[in-house]
C-alpha positions in Angstrom: -13.7 15.6 41.3 -9.9 14.8 41.5 -8.3 12.8 38.7 -7.9 9.9 41.1 -11.6 9.9 41.8 -12.2 10.1 38.1 -10.1 7.0 37.5 -11.9 5.1 40.3 -15.2 6.0 38.8 -14.1 4.7 35.4 -13.0 1.5 37.0 -16.3 1.0 38.6 -18.1 1.6 35.3 -16.0 -1.1 33.6 -17.7 -4.5 33.4 -15.8 -7.0 35.5 -13.6 -4.3 37.1 -11.9 -5.3 40.3 -13.2 -4.0 43.7 -11.1 -1.3 45.4 -8.1 -2.9 47.1 -6.7 -2.4 50.6 -3.6 -0.9 49.0 -5.7 1.6 47.1 -7.8 2.5 50.2 -4.6 3.0 52.2 -3.0 5.2 49.5 -6.3 7.2 49.2 -6.3 7.7 53.0 -2.7 8.9 53.0 -3.4 11.3 50.1 -6.5 12.7 51.9 -4.5 13.4 55.0 -1.7 15.2 53.1 -4.2 17.2 50.9 -6.0 18.4 54.0 -2.9 20.0 55.5 -3.0 23.8 55.8 -0.3 26.4 56.0 1.4 26.2 59.5 0.9 22.4 59.7 4.4 22.0 61.0 5.3 25.4 62.5 4.6 28.9 61.4 6.7 28.8 58.2 5.4 25.5 56.9 3.2 25.5 53.8 0.4 23.2 52.7 1.1 21.2 49.5 0.8 23.6 46.5 -2.0 23.1 43.9 0.8 22.5 41.3 2.4 19.7 43.3 -0.9 18.1 44.0 -2.0 18.2 40.4 1.3 16.8 39.2 1.0 13.9 41.7 -2.6 13.2 40.7 -1.7 13.0 37.0 1.3 10.8 37.9 -0.8 8.4 40.0 -3.6 8.0 37.5 -1.2 6.3 35.0 0.7 4.2 37.5 0.1 0.4 37.7 -1.3 -0.5 41.1 1.8 -2.7 41.9 3.7 0.5 42.4 1.3 2.2 44.8 3.3 1.4 47.9 6.2 3.5 46.5 3.7 6.3 45.8 2.4 7.3 49.2 3.1 11.1 49.4 4.2 13.0 52.4 4.3 16.8 52.6 7.4 18.9 52.7 7.5 22.1 54.7 8.0 24.2 51.6 4.7 23.2 50.0 6.0 20.2 48.0 5.5 16.5 48.1 8.0 13.7 48.9 7.9 10.0 47.8 10.5 7.6 49.2 11.1 3.9 49.0 13.8 1.2 49.1 14.4 -1.4 46.5 17.2 -3.9 47.1 20.1 -2.0 48.6 19.2 1.3 47.0 17.1 4.2 48.5 15.0 6.2 46.0 13.2 9.5 46.5 11.3 11.9 44.4 10.4 15.4 45.4 7.7 17.3 43.6 8.6 20.9 44.3 5.9 23.5 45.0 6.1 24.9 41.4 5.8 21.4 39.8 9.5 20.8 39.3 10.9 17.3 40.1 14.0 16.1 42.0 14.9 12.4 41.7 17.5 10.8 43.9 19.1 7.4 44.2 21.3 6.6 47.1 23.4 3.5 46.6 25.7 1.5 48.9 28.7 3.1 47.1 28.7 6.9 47.1 30.1 7.0 43.6 26.8 5.3 42.4 24.6 8.0 44.0 22.6 10.1 41.5 20.4 13.2 41.6 18.4 14.6 38.7 16.5 17.9 38.7 13.8 18.4 36.1 12.4 21.9 35.7 9.7 20.8 33.2 9.0 17.2 34.1 6.1 15.0 32.9 4.2 12.5 35.0 5.6 9.8 32.7 9.1 10.7 33.8 8.2 10.1 37.4 6.4 6.9 36.6 9.5 5.6 34.8 11.7 6.5 37.8 9.4 4.8 40.2 9.2 1.6 38.1 12.8 1.3 37.1 15.0 4.0 38.5 17.5 6.1 36.5 17.9 6.8 33.6 14.3 7.8 32.8 14.6 8.1 29.0 
């Protein structure tokens, strides 16, 4: 059972818990598609998402408020990582979960001098949640 399924099961066992939402179903479908990818999914050298990247993502998602799920739809990268990307206002945000579990956070702003990139070699899921919810800094 994945951590996400575990959370869903807890919700169902909670008296008065809300039914599964369309947003949650859509995100679960996207995750299932990405998790099902196999090596070679986009050419001979492309790799399926690594177990470390998937585990990091599942831990991250389990603690994320549902209002941020649209920002959290993962796509696969050809090197075995996961990519999240979204826009908020006039800024473009992205987070790459690398195959080994490292994290690269980027903000692209209208003025190049306001762009930022942060690489974390030992990230926590909480760091990614804070970035998704409020951008940089994440402390």
